[in-house]
N, C-alpha and C positions, 0 to 999 in steps of 0.2 A: 763724247759717251756717255752717258749720266752717271753717277756714283751714289750711292744712296746707304743709309744705315740700316743697320741689323732689324732694327723697328720696323722699320717702313718696308725692308724685304717681306719680314713675315707678313704683312699686311696685304702686300702684293700675290704672294703664294698663294693666302688664303684667297682673296679675292676673284685670282683667275683660275684655282683650282690645278697648279702648279705642282709637279712631283719630281724627284732627283732623277735626270738624267739616264735612261737605261735602269732605273729602279736599283742602283748600285748604293754601298754603303761603305767606309769606312770608317775608325774612330775619330781618323780625325775631323771628320763631320760634326762631332760632338762641339767642336770647339770654336763656336760663334758669337759667342756674348758680346765683344765688341767687334766683331765684321763688319766690312761695307763687301756692297755687288755694284757690280757693273750691269747696268741696264743694256740690252741689246734688244732691236725690234726687227723680225725680220716679216716679211709675208704677213703682216698684220698681226704676228703672235710677239709674244713678252716671255723671254727669258732673262735670269737672273745667273750671274757668275760669282763667286766669292773671290774678292781682290787675291787674299795670301792665299798661294795656290803653293805645297808642301812639295817639295821637289821630289818624293817619292810616294806621293797620293794623288789620287785622280782628282781632277777638277771639281768641285761641289758647285754643280750645275742645277739648276729649279728651271722645269721647261714642260710644255704640254707632253703628255704620255706618247702623243701619235706625232709631235714632232722629228722628221726625220732629219735635217738641215743641217751641214755642220758646223757645229758652233768652235768656231778655230781658237781654241784660248791653251796656252802652256796646259797639256796633261788632261786635255778635255778626249773622252773616251769617245774611238770612231767603230770601228767594224769588229766582229767577233775575232781572236786572234786566229792566225793563218797556220798553224804546226807545222806546215809543209813548206811554210818560206823561212828561209835561213838568215834572210837577211836581217842584219844588226838593228834593233830598232827598240824603241819601249814598249813594256806591255803594262798593263795593270794585272799581274795574277790573282784570278776569284774566283771562288767557289758557293754559288750558292746551294744553300743545305737543304738537302728533303730527308732521305732516309744512305745511311750505307750500302742498305741491298739495292736502292736506287743507284747511288753512285757507280759501285762495283758491275751491276747491268751494262749502264752506260758508256764503263772502260771496257768491259767484253765486248759490244757492238760494236767500237770506234776499234778497237785492234784487229791485224790481220791475225793474231796469235793468241788467242786469248786465253787457251791451256799454259802456255808456255811466259806471258809477260806478267808483269804484277804491277799494280793490282787492278783483279777482274774477280768474277765474282769465282771462277774454277780455280783461282790462284792462293785467294783471301785468306781460304783456313788452313791450308798445306802450308804458308809460310807463316801464319801463326805458331801454328802445332811447331815449327822447326825452331822459331826463334823462341815459344815460351816461355816469356815474361810481358809482365801487362807494363801499361804505360802510365805514369804517375805524373798528373797536373799539379803544382802546388806556388804560392807564394815564392817572390821572388826572393833569390838571396845572393847577391852578389858574390862573394869570395867563393862561393861554391859553383856558380856560373863561370867564372873566369877560372877556376884551377881545371875541372874539368871539361870546357869548352878549349883550352888551350894545349890539352891534353892531347887529344883528338884531332885538333884541326889539322886540317893540309898546313903546311911550313907556308906556302905563298899566300895564305888567307890573312883576313886581318884579323890581328888579337883581341880578345874579349874586352879588353877594358876601353878601346878602342870603340866596338861597338857599343855596350854600355854608352860611353858619353857621346857619341853621333845620336843615338837615340832621344836623350834628353834633352839635346842641343836643337834634333832636328822638331821637336814636340815642348818646348817649354812649356803649355799648362797641362801635358800626360800626368795625371795622379799615378804616384807611386806603388797605390793598390791595384791598378791595372797590369802590371808589368809582372810576369808570371814565367814560369818553365817548366819546358816538358822534358822527359827524360824515361828511358829505357835501363833498368838495372838489371843485369843477371851476377848472382851471387855478389861479388864484392865492384863486380867491372860495370861503368857506365860505357853503355854502347853506344848511344847517341844524345845530345842534350839540344833544346832548341829554346830561344827567346821569344817569348809570344806578348802581345799586348790582348788584352780580354774586357771591355767594355761592355761586355752582359747582350751585348747583341750581335758582336761578332767579335771573333780572334783573327789576328794578325801574325803570321811568322816571320817575325824580323832578321835572324839567322837562325843555324841549323849546323853543325856538327855531327859527324858519324862514322864508327870504325869502319873501314873498306870490308865489304862483305860479300856476295854473291848473293843474299838474303837481302842486300839493301835496308839497312836498317831507317835511314834517313826517309826514305821515302814509305815505308813502313809506319813510322812517327806519322808521318803527317794523316796516312791513313787510318789509323786511331786516335786522333784528333777531329776528324769528322765525322767518327764514330761516336765523340765524346760531344760534339756539335750538334747532332742529330739525335742522341738522348735527351740533350741539357736544352731543345723547342732556339738554337742560334740560328741567325739570319744567313749568316755567312760566311766564309775561313777566306783568308788572302793572303798573299805575302806583296804587297804594297806594287808601285812602280820601280821597273828595273828592266837593265838588258835583259837579253835573250845567251841566259850561260848554262849550262848544264843540261839535264834531261827531265829532272824531277819534277821541275814546274809542270810543263806540259802533259805530265800525267796524274798531276792532282789537281792543278784549276785550272777545269775543263770548261770553263763559262767565262775564260779571259777575255781584256778587249784590248786591239791595238790603242795609243795614245797618240794624241797629236803633238808633233814637236816642228816647232817651226824650221829649224837646221835642216831635220832629218827629211821634213815634206819636200821643203825646199830642194835642197840635193837630189832627191829621188823625183821628181817634178823633171827639172832639169835633165837628168838622164834620160828620161822616156822623153822628153821633147826634143832631145838629141837621136835618138834611133828612131823616133817618127820621118825625122828629116835626112835620113839616110838612103 
């Protein structure tokens, strides 16, 4: 398998009109200055895969927009996420930004109880009026984040200092200025707080903690981030690559993709073969 430099990759991308697979984006795609790429040739087509694949980011793959053959690389994106499949696996949690109204309408159409479920066209304003406080998105303040996140997180969740350290260790090229905080504040109480990465094109949700409430403060924060992204012409909102836990991600990131994981893929292929032989 041929390995090429970033400069050579740019030349191949331009000469072959390659685009990012599935038209995705993640802020890690900015970190390509010293990158190398694997060259894949399939059925007369050429694709490039960035060698450095981050654990919590989708693989950066350039290919023809109409090339549908599975590229088996760690964290390469596969089919659209199937929210009805409860099997534990890795997902790139992703939303293409249009307008808040469009997002809410899509949620309403997919819900079997749009007048009850949040967020939908039918429930958004009702919930917003009940919560009655605005979302603030500000520059990162580590002590502020650590204090308030730890105060309202669940006891079994990772502490805020570890979250920040993991983010900086995972993405050593990450500019400090891209790290942001979003929070809901009512009177003197922080109801929810989220750690974000904002590269100007996308906003990525790294972690979130919220007070327990029937008003679903965490989901509301994410919905207001979608509004912010729409108002400011962002391309996407995502929550990186992770397993399936909780319910808020499938409510918010409705353009998500399953990702390829060699261990998981091999395991389920074996199970399927076993059942076929019975």
